[in-house]
Backbone and ligand atoms as CSV (ligand in chain L), in Angstrom:
chain,resi,resn,atom,element,x,y,z
A,1,MET,N,N,93.669,105.785,88.614
A,1,MET,CA,C,93.964,104.354,88.514
A,1,MET,C,C,95.312,104.064,89.184
A,2,GLU,N,N,95.317,103.124,90.091
A,2,GLU,CA,C,96.478,102.864,90.947
A,2,GLU,C,C,97.789,102.599,90.204
A,3,SER,N,N,97.721,101.705,89.211
A,3,SER,CA,C,98.954,101.244,88.573
A,3,SER,C,C,99.349,102.075,87.355
A,4,CYS,N,N,98.561,103.082,87.024
A,4,CYS,CA,C,98.794,103.830,85.781
A,4,CYS,C,C,99.956,104.817,85.945
A,5,VAL,N,N,100.930,104.698,85.062
A,5,VAL,CA,C,102.116,105.560,85.112
A,5,VAL,C,C,101.730,107.041,84.946
A,6,PHE,N,N,100.819,107.330,84.032
A,6,PHE,CA,C,100.449,108.731,83.807
A,6,PHE,C,C,99.662,109.300,84.992
A,7,CYS,N,N,98.844,108.489,85.628
A,7,CYS,CA,C,98.147,108.954,86.833
A,7,CYS,C,C,99.159,109.262,87.944
A,8,LYS,N,N,100.228,108.474,88.001
A,8,LYS,CA,C,101.284,108.733,88.985
A,8,LYS,C,C,102.019,110.032,88.669
A,9,ILE,N,N,102.195,110.329,87.389
A,9,ILE,CA,C,102.805,111.604,86.990
A,9,ILE,C,C,101.886,112.758,87.386
A,10,VAL,N,N,100.585,112.608,87.147
A,10,VAL,CA,C,99.609,113.637,87.536
A,10,VAL,C,C,99.693,113.908,89.033
A,11,LYS,N,N,99.816,112.846,89.835
A,11,LYS,CA,C,99.874,112.982,91.303
A,11,LYS,C,C,101.244,113.435,91.808
A,12,GLY,N,N,102.219,113.528,90.893
A,12,GLY,CA,C,103.559,113.958,91.283
A,12,GLY,C,C,104.396,112.839,91.884
A,13,GLU,N,N,103.930,111.612,91.773
A,13,GLU,CA,C,104.671,110.473,92.327
A,13,GLU,C,C,105.839,110.062,91.418
A,14,ILE,N,N,105.714,110.412,90.143
A,14,ILE,CA,C,106.794,110.188,89.177
A,14,ILE,C,C,107.089,111.552,88.550
A,15,PRO,N,N,108.378,111.945,88.488
A,15,PRO,CA,C,108.692,113.256,87.923
A,15,PRO,C,C,108.506,113.285,86.403
A,16,CYS,N,N,108.305,114.487,85.882
A,16,CYS,CA,C,108.221,114.641,84.424
A,16,CYS,C,C,108.814,115.992,84.050
A,17,ASP,N,N,109.138,116.144,82.766
A,17,ASP,CA,C,109.575,117.436,82.242
A,17,ASP,C,C,108.339,118.148,81.716
A,18,LYS,N,N,107.730,118.923,82.609
A,18,LYS,CA,C,106.424,119.516,82.344
A,18,LYS,C,C,106.508,120.644,81.308
A,19,THR,N,N,105.600,120.616,80.328
A,19,THR,CA,C,105.552,121.663,79.309
A,19,THR,C,C,104.271,122.486,79.395
A,20,TYR,N,N,103.262,121.983,80.100
A,20,TYR,CA,C,102.010,122.726,80.261
A,20,TYR,C,C,101.194,122.055,81.359
A,21,GLU,N,N,100.463,122.878,82.107
A,21,GLU,CA,C,99.514,122.313,83.068
A,21,GLU,C,C,98.393,123.290,83.327
A,22,ASP,N,N,97.183,122.778,83.358
A,22,ASP,CA,C,96.058,123.551,83.903
A,22,ASP,C,C,95.246,122.594,84.772
A,23,LYS,N,N,94.045,122.992,85.178
A,23,LYS,CA,C,93.331,122.138,86.145
A,23,LYS,C,C,92.913,120.776,85.566
A,24,ASP,N,N,92.764,120.704,84.254
A,24,ASP,CA,C,92.282,119.456,83.646
A,24,ASP,C,C,93.323,118.678,82.843
A,25,PHE,N,N,94.392,119.359,82.426
A,25,PHE,CA,C,95.340,118.721,81.508
A,25,PHE,C,C,96.786,118.908,81.949
A,26,LEU,N,N,97.609,117.965,81.519
A,26,LEU,CA,C,99.037,118.023,81.798
A,26,LEU,C,C,99.785,117.645,80.525
A,27,SER,N,N,100.885,118.336,80.277
A,27,SER,CA,C,101.724,118.021,79.131
A,27,SER,C,C,103.165,117.920,79.598
A,28,PHE,N,N,103.875,116.949,79.038
A,28,PHE,CA,C,105.270,116.731,79.432
A,28,PHE,C,C,106.006,116.060,78.289
A,29,LEU,N,N,107.354,116.164,78.321
A,29,LEU,CA,C,108.161,115.544,77.270
A,29,LEU,C,C,108.070,114.035,77.359
A,30,THR,N,N,108.005,113.400,76.202
A,30,THR,CA,C,108.067,111.948,76.171
A,30,THR,C,C,109.495,111.524,76.504
A,31,ILE,N,N,109.641,110.320,77.019
A,31,ILE,CA,C,110.994,109.850,77.340
A,31,ILE,C,C,111.694,109.270,76.113
A,32,GLU,N,N,110.942,109.059,75.036
A,32,GLU,CA,C,111.546,108.507,73.810
A,32,GLU,C,C,111.140,109.349,72.609
A,33,PRO,N,N,111.754,110.542,72.460
A,33,PRO,CA,C,111.323,111.459,71.388
A,33,PRO,C,C,111.699,110.977,69.986
A,34,VAL,N,N,110.793,111.218,69.041
A,34,VAL,CA,C,111.114,110.938,67.637
A,34,VAL,C,C,111.659,112.186,66.946
A,35,SER,N,N,111.415,113.368,67.563
A,35,SER,CA,C,111.977,114.609,67.035
A,35,SER,C,C,111.960,115.641,68.158
A,36,ASP,N,N,112.571,116.797,67.909
A,36,ASP,CA,C,112.642,117.828,68.949
A,36,ASP,C,C,111.242,118.275,69.374
A,37,GLY,N,N,111.089,118.465,70.651
A,37,GLY,CA,C,109.827,118.971,71.162
A,37,GLY,C,C,108.733,117.920,71.281
A,38,HIS,N,N,109.085,116.663,71.134
A,38,HIS,CA,C,108.082,115.592,71.219
A,38,HIS,C,C,107.510,115.528,72.631
A,39,LEU,N,N,106.249,115.850,72.746
A,39,LEU,CA,C,105.603,115.857,74.055
A,39,LEU,C,C,104.279,115.115,74.019
A,40,LEU,N,N,103.758,114.885,75.196
A,40,LEU,CA,C,102.464,114.230,75.350
A,40,LEU,C,C,101.520,115.183,76.062
A,41,ILE,N,N,100.250,115.086,75.738
A,41,ILE,CA,C,99.211,115.824,76.462
A,41,ILE,C,C,98.223,114.787,76.980
A,42,ILE,N,N,97.900,114.877,78.259
A,42,ILE,CA,C,96.955,113.920,78.846
A,42,ILE,C,C,95.876,114.666,79.634
A,43,PRO,N,N,94.667,114.078,79.679
A,43,PRO,CA,C,93.691,114.585,80.648
A,43,PRO,C,C,94.131,114.087,82.026
A,44,LYS,N,N,93.943,114.904,83.051
A,44,LYS,CA,C,94.360,114.471,84.395
A,44,LYS,C,C,93.493,113.323,84.901
A,45,GLU,N,N,92.254,113.312,84.456
A,45,GLU,CA,C,91.359,112.226,84.863
A,45,GLU,C,C,91.656,110.998,84.003
A,46,HIS,N,N,91.777,109.855,84.638
A,46,HIS,CA,C,92.126,108.641,83.896
A,46,HIS,C,C,91.004,108.206,82.970
A,47,VAL,N,N,91.332,108.076,81.698
A,47,VAL,CA,C,90.457,107.437,80.729
A,47,VAL,C,C,91.398,106.687,79.781
A,48,ALA,N,N,91.069,105.437,79.502
A,48,ALA,CA,C,92.023,104.600,78.773
A,48,ALA,C,C,92.137,104.972,77.297
A,49,TRP,N,N,91.022,105.217,76.652
A,49,TRP,CA,C,91.037,105.415,75.200
A,49,TRP,C,C,90.344,106.715,74.824
A,50,MET,N,N,90.799,107.305,73.736
A,50,MET,CA,C,90.221,108.559,73.252
A,50,MET,C,C,88.712,108.451,73.066
A,51,GLN,N,N,88.256,107.348,72.495
A,51,GLN,CA,C,86.815,107.219,72.208
A,51,GLN,C,C,85.977,107.113,73.481
A,52,ASP,N,N,86.623,106.899,74.614
A,52,ASP,CA,C,85.896,106.836,75.883
A,52,ASP,C,C,85.913,108.167,76.640
A,53,ALA,N,N,86.675,109.132,76.146
A,53,ALA,CA,C,86.742,110.449,76.797
A,53,ALA,C,C,85.476,111.249,76.481
A,54,SER,N,N,85.113,112.156,77.387
A,54,SER,CA,C,83.932,112.993,77.149
A,54,SER,C,C,84.234,114.005,76.046
A,55,ASP,N,N,83.176,114.517,75.423
A,55,ASP,CA,C,83.357,115.546,74.387
A,55,ASP,C,C,84.066,116.770,74.966
A,56,GLU,N,N,83.755,117.108,76.222
A,56,GLU,CA,C,84.380,118.262,76.875
A,56,GLU,C,C,85.884,118.037,77.041
A,57,THR,N,N,86.241,116.828,77.432
A,57,THR,CA,C,87.663,116.500,77.585
A,57,THR,C,C,88.379,116.621,76.244
A,58,LEU,N,N,87.763,116.082,75.197
A,58,LEU,CA,C,88.401,116.139,73.870
A,58,LEU,C,C,88.542,117.572,73.389
A,59,ALA,N,N,87.490,118.363,73.552
A,59,ALA,CA,C,87.543,119.756,73.107
A,59,ALA,C,C,88.635,120.517,73.858
A,60,GLY,N,N,88.682,120.312,75.168
A,60,GLY,CA,C,89.678,121.000,75.982
A,60,GLY,C,C,91.086,120.570,75.631
A,61,LEU,N,N,91.269,119.273,75.424
A,61,LEU,CA,C,92.601,118.756,75.114
A,61,LEU,C,C,93.092,119.294,73.768
A,62,PHE,N,N,92.197,119.376,72.802
A,62,PHE,CA,C,92.624,119.863,71.488
A,62,PHE,C,C,92.903,121.364,71.501
A,63,LYS,N,N,92.282,122.095,72.409
A,63,LYS,CA,C,92.640,123.515,72.571
A,63,LYS,C,C,94.062,123.631,73.111
A,64,VAL,N,N,94.388,122.794,74.080
A,64,VAL,CA,C,95.755,122.763,74.620
A,64,VAL,C,C,96.729,122.339,73.521
A,65,ALA,N,N,96.318,121.365,72.709
A,65,ALA,CA,C,97.181,120.884,71.612
A,65,ALA,C,C,97.513,122.016,70.647
A,66,LYS,N,N,96.529,122.822,70.312
A,66,LYS,CA,C,96.776,123.940,69.388
A,66,LYS,C,C,97.811,124.907,69.952
A,67,LYS,N,N,97.671,125.218,71.228
A,67,LYS,CA,C,98.612,126.123,71.896
A,67,LYS,C,C,100.035,125.542,71.841
A,68,LEU,N,N,100.154,124.257,72.173
A,68,LEU,CA,C,101.472,123.624,72.197
A,68,LEU,C,C,102.038,123.410,70.792
A,69,MET,N,N,101.173,123.140,69.828
A,69,MET,CA,C,101.636,123.001,68.434
A,69,MET,C,C,102.296,124.293,67.970
A,70,ARG,N,N,101.647,125.406,68.283
A,70,ARG,CA,C,102.211,126.702,67.887
A,70,ARG,C,C,103.562,126.932,68.550
A,71,ALA,N,N,103.672,126.537,69.803
A,71,ALA,CA,C,104.929,126.724,70.535
A,71,ALA,C,C,106.039,125.837,69.966
A,72,ILE,N,N,105.704,124.597,69.628
A,72,ILE,CA,C,106.710,123.681,69.052
A,72,ILE,C,C,107.156,124.198,67.682
A,73,LYS,N,N,106.185,124.611,66.874
A,73,LYS,CA,C,106.522,125.111,65.523
A,73,LYS,C,C,107.471,126.306,65.630
A,74,LYS,N,N,107.149,127.216,66.531
A,74,LYS,CA,C,107.968,128.418,66.709
A,74,LYS,C,C,109.313,128.064,67.340
A,75,GLY,N,N,109.279,127.282,68.409
A,75,GLY,CA,C,110.478,126.978,69.174
A,75,GLY,C,C,111.524,126.190,68.410
A,76,PHE,N,N,111.057,125.336,67.513
A,76,PHE,CA,C,111.999,124.489,66.768
A,76,PHE,C,C,112.019,124.806,65.286
A,77,LYS,N,N,111.388,125.937,64.910
A,77,LYS,CA,C,111.319,126.336,63.509
A,77,LYS,C,C,110.898,125.150,62.628
A,78,ALA,N,N,109.882,124.445,63.102
A,78,ALA,CA,C,109.382,123.268,62.381
A,78,ALA,C,C,108.512,123.708,61.208
A,79,ASP,N,N,108.455,122.854,60.192
A,79,ASP,CA,C,107.548,123.140,59.083
A,79,ASP,C,C,106.098,122.908,59.510
A,80,TYR,N,N,105.900,121.903,60.339
A,80,TYR,CA,C,104.574,121.642,60.894
A,80,TYR,C,C,104.739,120.758,62.124
A,81,VAL,N,N,103.636,120.545,62.821
A,81,VAL,CA,C,103.669,119.712,64.026
A,81,VAL,C,C,102.683,118.569,63.835
A,82,GLN,N,N,103.154,117.366,64.027
A,82,GLN,CA,C,102.289,116.193,63.877
A,82,GLN,C,C,101.601,115.874,65.183
A,83,LEU,N,N,100.329,115.541,65.081
A,83,LEU,CA,C,99.563,115.078,66.237
A,83,LEU,C,C,99.227,113.619,65.995
A,84,SER,N,N,99.545,112.778,66.943
A,84,SER,CA,C,99.233,111.359,66.819
A,84,SER,C,C,98.581,110.844,68.091
A,85,VAL,N,N,97.648,109.955,67.919
A,85,VAL,CA,C,97.042,109.265,69.045
A,85,VAL,C,C,97.315,107.784,68.837
A,86,ALA,N,N,98.116,107.209,69.688
A,86,ALA,CA,C,98.410,105.787,69.555
A,86,ALA,C,C,97.862,105.111,70.804
A,87,GLY,N,N,98.678,104.988,71.841
A,87,GLY,CA,C,98.114,104.597,73.131
A,87,GLY,C,C,98.351,103.172,73.570
A,88,GLU,N,N,99.118,102.414,72.833
A,88,GLU,CA,C,99.361,101.035,73.263
A,88,GLU,C,C,100.270,100.972,74.488
A,89,GLU,N,N,101.242,101.880,74.543
A,89,GLU,CA,C,102.289,101.796,75.563
A,89,GLU,C,C,101.747,102.053,76.962
A,90,VAL,N,N,100.954,103.116,77.111
A,90,VAL,CA,C,100.365,103.448,78.412
A,90,VAL,C,C,98.856,103.587,78.211
A,91,PRO,N,N,98.076,102.788,78.924
A,91,PRO,CA,C,96.626,102.811,78.715
A,91,PRO,C,C,95.936,103.971,79.440
A,92,HIS,N,N,96.407,105.188,79.170
A,92,HIS,CA,C,95.808,106.427,79.679
A,92,HIS,C,C,95.840,107.344,78.455
A,93,PHE,N,N,94.674,107.724,77.975
A,93,PHE,CA,C,94.561,108.489,76.720
A,93,PHE,C,C,95.584,109.623,76.681
A,94,HIS,N,N,96.322,109.664,75.600
A,94,HIS,CA,C,97.307,110.722,75.419
A,94,HIS,C,C,97.510,111.024,73.940
A,95,VAL,N,N,97.884,112.261,73.694
A,95,VAL,CA,C,98.139,112.741,72.347
A,95,VAL,C,C,99.622,113.067,72.253
A,96,HIS,N,N,100.247,112.632,71.182
A,96,HIS,CA,C,101.640,112.988,70.911
A,96,HIS,C,C,101.675,114.217,70.005
A,97,LEU,N,N,102.566,115.152,70.287
A,97,LEU,CA,C,102.861,116.255,69.361
A,97,LEU,C,C,104.360,116.247,69.142
A,98,PHE,N,N,104.765,116.420,67.889
A,98,PHE,CA,C,106.203,116.523,67.632
A,98,PHE,C,C,106.488,117.273,66.350
A,99,SER,N,N,107.635,117.920,66.349
A,99,SER,CA,C,108.026,118.753,65.207
A,99,SER,C,C,108.278,117.892,63.983
A,100,ARG,N,N,107.893,118.411,62.835
A,100,ARG,CA,C,108.146,117.726,61.566
A,100,ARG,C,C,108.714,118.736,60.581
A,101,TYR,N,N,109.515,118.227,59.693
A,101,TYR,CA,C,110.141,119.047,58.661
A,101,TYR,C,C,109.852,118.390,57.317
A,102,LEU,N,N,109.605,119.180,56.309
A,102,LEU,CA,C,109.314,118.625,55.000
A,102,LEU,C,C,110.452,117.703,54.593
A,103,ASN,N,N,110.112,116.543,54.097
A,103,ASN,CA,C,111.105,115.543,53.671
A,103,ASN,C,C,112.007,115.050,54.804
A,104,ASP,N,N,111.483,115.034,56.045
A,104,ASP,CA,C,112.305,114.539,57.159
A,104,ASP,C,C,112.397,113.013,57.199
A,105,GLY,N,N,111.600,112.354,56.384
A,105,GLY,CA,C,111.736,110.903,56.258
A,105,GLY,C,C,111.174,110.089,57.410
A,106,LEU,N,N,110.561,110.752,58.400
A,106,LEU,CA,C,109.953,110.001,59.499
A,106,LEU,C,C,108.710,109.284,58.987
A,107,PHE,N,N,108.504,108.106,59.453
A,107,PHE,CA,C,107.264,107.371,59.169
A,107,PHE,C,C,106.977,107.184,57.691
A,108,ASN,N,N,107.868,106.558,56.982
A,108,ASN,CA,C,107.564,106.203,55.606
A,108,ASN,C,C,106.865,104.849,55.590
A,109,PHE,N,N,105.619,104.871,56.091
A,109,PHE,CA,C,104.846,103.626,56.131
A,109,PHE,C,C,104.582,103.137,54.717
A,110,PRO,N,N,104.572,101.823,54.524
A,110,PRO,CA,C,104.156,101.331,53.211
A,110,PRO,C,C,102.663,101.607,53.015
A,111,HIS,N,N,102.281,102.074,51.870
A,111,HIS,CA,C,100.877,102.316,51.560
A,111,HIS,C,C,100.419,101.276,50.551
A,112,LYS,N,N,99.163,100.854,50.696
A,112,LYS,CA,C,98.644,99.920,49.707
A,112,LYS,C,C,97.587,100.623,48.861
A,113,LYS,N,N,97.261,100.055,47.761
A,113,LYS,CA,C,96.189,100.590,46.904
A,113,LYS,C,C,94.976,99.681,47.048
A,114,TYR,N,N,93.777,100.287,47.018
A,114,TYR,CA,C,92.556,99.483,47.077
A,114,TYR,C,C,92.360,98.727,45.774
A,115,LYS,N,N,91.887,97.502,45.944
A,115,LYS,CA,C,91.483,96.722,44.766
A,115,LYS,C,C,90.083,97.174,44.369
A,116,GLU,N,N,89.648,96.826,43.187
A,116,GLU,CA,C,88.314,97.152,42.682
A,116,GLU,C,C,87.239,96.759,43.718
A,117,GLY,N,N,86.408,97.714,44.140
A,117,GLY,CA,C,85.299,97.417,45.057
A,117,GLY,C,C,85.678,97.363,46.529
A,118,GLU,N,N,86.934,97.387,46.843
A,118,GLU,CA,C,87.381,97.244,48.225
A,118,GLU,C,C,87.058,98.481,49.070
A,119,ALA,N,N,87.230,99.656,48.491
A,119,ALA,CA,C,86.989,100.895,49.242
A,119,ALA,C,C,85.545,100.989,49.706
A,120,SER,N,N,84.588,100.636,48.849
A,120,SER,CA,C,83.181,100.742,49.252
A,120,SER,C,C,82.859,99.774,50.391
A,121,LYS,N,N,83.488,98.610,50.423
A,121,LYS,CA,C,83.283,97.666,51.540
A,121,LYS,C,C,83.814,98.246,52.844
A,122,ILE,N,N,84.939,98.921,52.768
A,122,ILE,CA,C,85.542,99.522,53.959
A,122,ILE,C,C,84.684,100.680,54.465
A,123,VAL,N,N,84.171,101.500,53.545
A,123,VAL,CA,C,83.270,102.597,53.926
A,123,VAL,C,C,82.051,102.026,54.650
A,124,LYS,N,N,81.484,100.943,54.138
A,124,LYS,CA,C,80.316,100.315,54.778
A,124,LYS,C,C,80.635,99.844,56.194
A,125,LYS,N,N,81.793,99.217,56.378
A,125,LYS,CA,C,82.162,98.726,57.719
A,125,LYS,C,C,82.204,99.863,58.727
A,126,ILE,N,N,82.676,101.028,58.261
A,126,ILE,CA,C,82.766,102.177,59.167
A,126,ILE,C,C,81.391,102.809,59.382
A,127,THR,N,N,80.707,103.121,58.291
A,127,THR,CA,C,79.464,103.878,58.423
A,127,THR,C,C,78.329,103.048,59.029
A,128,GLN,N,N,78.366,101.737,58.874
A,128,GLN,CA,C,77.320,100.905,59.468
A,128,GLN,C,C,77.566,100.639,60.957
A,129,ALA,N,N,78.709,101.057,61.445
A,129,ALA,CA,C,79.027,100.844,62.864
A,129,ALA,C,C,78.701,102.050,63.738
A,130,PHE,N,N,78.206,103.154,63.115
A,130,PHE,CA,C,77.871,104.346,63.927
A,130,PHE,C,C,76.800,104.025,64.950
L,1,ZN,ZN,ZN,95.910,106.973,84.235
């Protein structure tokens, strides 16, 4: 895709701090890390959203993610590594990996509780959309 920043990184038109590359995938440091080792993994082929990627692409990407998760955990002595898929910023499917530490206080999202009967309605919305 012509205007896509990540496609330009794949083509080498924009530099990146590369952490992994094979014929199908590329990984590089994010420019706005939330913790040490925060990187992105992308398929080299442009696809905007995770749900539009092929099963082969997803399987391959998650194999790369496992390899990089182990490296981040070891390299930064992290308690665990978080994997997130967001994707609003750049419309080229990408996975975030970053080191996490127990009680690090990142992402204390407010949580709500379901009201009586609400959970079953939500389950229906999901399962009836398959
Ligand atoms: Zn792209």
